[in-house]
N, C-alpha and C positions, 0 to 999 in steps of 0.2 A: 777795472774787473766786476763782474756780479756777484750780488750777494747771495750766499749757499742756503736758500730758506731751508734744506732739508739736511742744512748741517751735521746735525748730531747723530744722524742715522747712516746718510748715504757717503760719509767719508768713509766708513766703515769697511767699502765696497761690497755688503753683503745682504744689499735690500733690494724685495723689487718693487717697481713701482707700478700702481695697477690703476689704469685709467678706464672711469666706467659710466656707465649710462647716469645721469644724477640720483633717480630713484635708488639706484640700488648700492650708492656708497656705504648707507648707515649698517646695510647687512654685512660689509665686508669689513667696516671699522669697528663696530659692536658685539660681532659675533667672531667669521671668517678668522678674521686678522690673529685672535689669540688662538683659536682651534688648528692653525696653521702651523703656528709656532709650537705650541705643544705637543703637538701630533705629528710634525712633519719638520720640527727644526725648520719651517720655511719663514724668514722673515718680509716682510710687504707693508706696504706705504698704500692707501688707497686715495683718489682725487677723484672729484667728476671731472667731465669732458667741459664744462659751462659753468654758468652762474644764473640765477634765477629761474632755476627749472628750465633752462635752456640748453636742448642734447646740440653738443656741436661738435661731434664726433664724425660728422660730414664737410667740416670745416677743414680740410684737407692741408692747406697750407697753416695754418694753424697746430695743429695737432704733429704735424712734420717738424715743425720748430721746435715743442715741446718735447718731444720725443727725444730731439737730435741734441738738446739742452739737458736733459737729462741724463742723458749716458756720458756725454761729453765733457759736461762741466759740472753737473752735481755727482758724476760715477754713481751709479745705480748699475748694480748688476745684471739688470734688464728692462725693458720695457713693455709691459704686457696692455694690450686697447683691447678692451673688451666691450663685444657688440652682439645683440640678439638678432638671429636669422631673420625675426618680423619684425623688428624696430621700427619706431615711429622715427626714428632720427632719420631712417632711409625710406617714408613713406612714400617720397615723390621718385625715388631713382633706383627703388631695390624690388627685382623680378624675380628672385631664386626662391626656388623651391631646397636647391642643392649647396650644405656647406662647402663643398670643395668648388662649386664653380663661384660661390659668392668670395672666399677667399682667394680664386684667382685674378680675378675681378678687380676688387679693392684694397690688396696688398701692394700693387704698384702705386697708386694714390696716394701712397702715403712714403714720400720724399726723402727716404733718409741715407744719412750720407754712407758710401760702400762700406767702410770702416767700421761703420757700428751697425750695419743690419742684422749680423749674428748676434744681437742685444737685442732685436724687436721682435713680438711676435704679436698679431693680429688674431687675438681668438674670439670665436664666433659661438655663441651659444646655441644650439640646432633648436631649438623654438624659443624661447626666453627663462630667463633664472626663476622666474617662478616655478619651474618644470623640477626646478634643484629640490624645493621647499616640499613637494609629493614623494619625495622618497621616505616621508618619517609616516606614512601613510602604509601601515604593514599590511594591508589588503590590495594595496596596487603592487601587480611585477614589475613593471617598468613606466617611468615616465618619460619617452623620449618620442613619442609620438608628437611631431611638427603640426599637426590637425587637431590636438584636442583645446581647446581651452581652459589652463591651468589657472587661469585668474577666477574665473568661473567657480572650478571645483573650488579653490583654496576659500574664497570667500564662503561659501556652504560651509568647510571644514573647520574653518577658525570662527564664522558669528559674524563678518565685517561686511561692511559693503564697498569700501575704498581700495584702493593699491597702496595707498602710503602705511590703512589699516594692515593690510597682510604683511606686511614685513615688520611692524613694530610689534603684532601680534606675535610673531615667529620668532623674532628676537629675543623677546622675554619667554618664549617656551623651551627656544634651546637654551639660552643661558642659566633657565633653572632645570634643563636639565629631564625635561618633562617628555620633549621630542629630541630624536637623533638625526641625524643625515643619514641614510644606508646608501653607500657610492656604489653599491653594485645594481642597484634600482636605474641607475642614467647613466648612462655611455658619455656625455658629454662633462659630468661634474668629474667622474674618474679621470677622464682626457684631460681635463683642466689639472688636475692634482697631477697628473704622471707631466705634464708640459711644463707647469711649477719646479720640481723636481729636477726637470732634466735643464731646463737654466740657470737652476740653482746652484747645481754642482758643476757646472762648466768652469 
């Protein structure tokens, strides 16, 4: 029998596993995890899709195995696999500009057992997760435009020059209450919370 590396939380049957691109793990583990539990009573564990900065979300066999085991063996309430619509993970394969077409084409590539499918959800961020961060800018009405360069805007706003610095500085400011995410400004962020609630209460 396999050792349950998630024993402390998953055996309670009340935790969602969130698998994300490597660069996004810090945001979820250092800020959003606590935010969800305090404000929505949702418990998550977040892990990266790969190691050594290698995104493996497009390794469909590996991800399918992880998802099936996480639900069947480790007893997670559900598994969310999160990907940005314009993710570099799909740079050689993805020509989609439409979220619905993306989901239609890519969801079947993850071979989830029939009896477990209702506990798996492929969540696509309409542009990139950095668009969520821009909801802290009170002068910006919405951050859903998939053609905007959100990283460039954030570098200017936060006075940093790299993507890791964006996430690092954003986490610090969110935890210090200097910034606050405004769900109403981003449909993707709102939809994410809604979907988590839906799977969490099932």
